[in-house]
C-alpha positions as CSV (number, residue, x, y, z in Angstrom):
1,V,0.0,0.0,0.0
2,Q,1.4,3.4,-1.0
3,L,0.1,6.8,0.1
4,Q,1.3,9.8,-1.9
5,A,0.6,13.2,-0.4
6,S,0.9,16.4,-2.4
7,G,-0.1,20.0,-2.3
8,G,2.2,21.5,0.3
9,G,4.1,24.7,-0.1
10,L,5.1,28.1,1.2
11,V,2.3,30.5,1.9
12,Q,1.6,33.6,3.9
13,V,-0.4,33.8,7.1
14,G,-4.1,33.6,6.4
15,A,-3.7,31.8,3.1
16,S,-5.2,28.5,2.2
17,L,-3.8,25.2,0.9
18,R,-5.3,22.0,-0.1
19,L,-3.4,18.8,0.5
20,S,-4.3,15.6,-1.4
21,C,-3.4,12.0,-0.8
22,A,-3.7,9.3,-3.4
23,V,-3.7,5.8,-2.2
24,S,-2.7,2.8,-4.2
25,G,-2.5,-0.9,-3.5
26,R,-5.7,-1.1,-1.4
27,T,-9.1,0.5,-1.6
28,I,-9.7,3.1,1.1
29,S,-13.4,2.6,1.3
30,A,-13.4,0.4,4.3
31,Y,-10.8,2.4,6.4
32,I,-10.6,5.5,8.4
33,M,-8.1,7.9,6.7
34,A,-6.3,10.6,8.7
35,W,-3.8,13.4,8.5
36,F,-1.0,14.0,11.0
37,R,1.7,16.6,11.1
38,Q,5.1,16.9,12.5
39,A,7.0,20.1,13.2
40,P,10.8,20.3,13.7
41,G,11.8,19.0,17.1
42,K,8.2,17.9,17.9
43,E,6.4,14.7,18.0
44,R,4.0,13.8,15.2
45,E,0.5,14.9,16.1
46,F,-3.0,14.2,15.0
47,V,-4.7,16.7,12.7
48,A,-7.9,15.2,11.3
49,A,-9.6,11.9,10.6
50,I,-12.5,10.8,8.5
51,S,-14.6,7.6,8.8
52,A,-14.7,5.0,6.0
53,N,-18.1,6.3,4.7
54,G,-17.1,10.0,5.1
55,R,-20.0,10.8,7.4
56,S,-17.9,11.3,10.6
57,T,-14.9,13.4,11.2
58,K,-12.6,14.3,14.0
59,Y,-10.2,17.2,14.3
60,A,-7.5,18.4,16.6
61,D,-8.6,21.4,18.7
62,A,-5.8,23.5,17.0
63,V,-7.4,23.2,13.6
64,K,-11.1,23.0,14.3
65,G,-13.0,25.5,12.2
66,R,-10.1,26.1,9.8
67,F,-9.3,22.6,8.3
68,T,-11.7,20.3,6.6
69,V,-10.9,16.7,5.8
70,S,-12.8,14.9,2.9
71,R,-12.5,11.8,0.9
72,D,-13.5,10.4,-2.5
73,N,-13.6,6.6,-2.2
74,A,-14.3,6.2,-5.9
75,K,-10.9,8.0,-6.6
76,N,-9.2,6.4,-3.6
77,T,-8.1,9.9,-2.4
78,V,-8.4,12.0,0.8
79,D,-8.0,15.7,1.0
80,L,-7.3,18.3,3.7
81,Q,-8.5,21.8,3.0
82,M,-6.5,24.2,5.2
83,N,-7.8,27.8,5.6
84,S,-6.7,30.7,7.7
85,L,-3.2,29.2,8.0
86,K,-1.1,30.3,10.9
87,P,2.7,30.0,11.4
88,E,2.1,27.2,14.0
89,D,0.7,25.1,11.2
90,T,4.2,24.9,9.7
91,A,5.0,21.1,9.6
92,V,5.4,18.1,7.4
93,Y,1.9,16.7,6.8
94,Y,1.3,13.0,6.5
95,C,-1.7,11.1,5.3
96,A,-2.3,7.8,7.0
97,Q,-4.6,4.8,6.8
98,D,-6.1,3.0,9.7
99,R,-5.5,-0.7,10.2
100,G,-9.0,-1.7,9.8
101,S,-11.7,0.3,11.6
102,P,-14.5,1.9,9.5
103,F,-15.7,4.2,12.5
104,I,-13.9,6.7,14.6
105,T,-14.3,5.9,18.3
106,P,-13.6,8.4,21.1
107,D,-10.3,6.6,21.9
108,W,-9.1,6.4,18.3
109,D,-5.5,7.7,17.9
110,I,-2.1,7.2,16.2
111,R,-1.8,3.7,17.4
112,R,-4.4,2.7,15.0
113,I,-2.4,3.7,11.9
114,E,-1.1,1.0,9.7
115,Y,0.2,2.9,6.7
116,W,1.9,6.3,6.3
117,G,2.5,8.5,3.4
118,Q,5.8,10.2,2.7
119,G,4.8,13.6,3.9
120,T,4.4,17.0,2.3
121,Q,5.9,20.2,3.7
122,V,3.7,23.1,4.7
123,T,5.4,26.4,5.6
124,V,3.4,29.4,6.8
125,S,5.4,32.6,6.7
126,S,4.5,35.6,8.8
């Protein structure tokens, strides 16, 4: 299974970016898909997750109201729309696939991830 993230870049504060993740080797329709990020010197942290059918989402408090995760199971892709970007959003963003759950439970976290993408850099300049 391969996850290929794209769409990162260098933007100004307040700008928007849309990240995309194309998955090959396995259909995503039965799996939670998620985005994580890792800033220099920090641990990888959760950003957003979307259930297998797309009807349920979960966001980190830091991005609620600014980021939106979506998926297209027919195209085997998952996107992250990022608006009102802040310098603290600067990080390498990783898309990820759950090991087998279709639904996001309250205790769902990074330990559920089976596959990771290679990451795409997002830099927000002030």
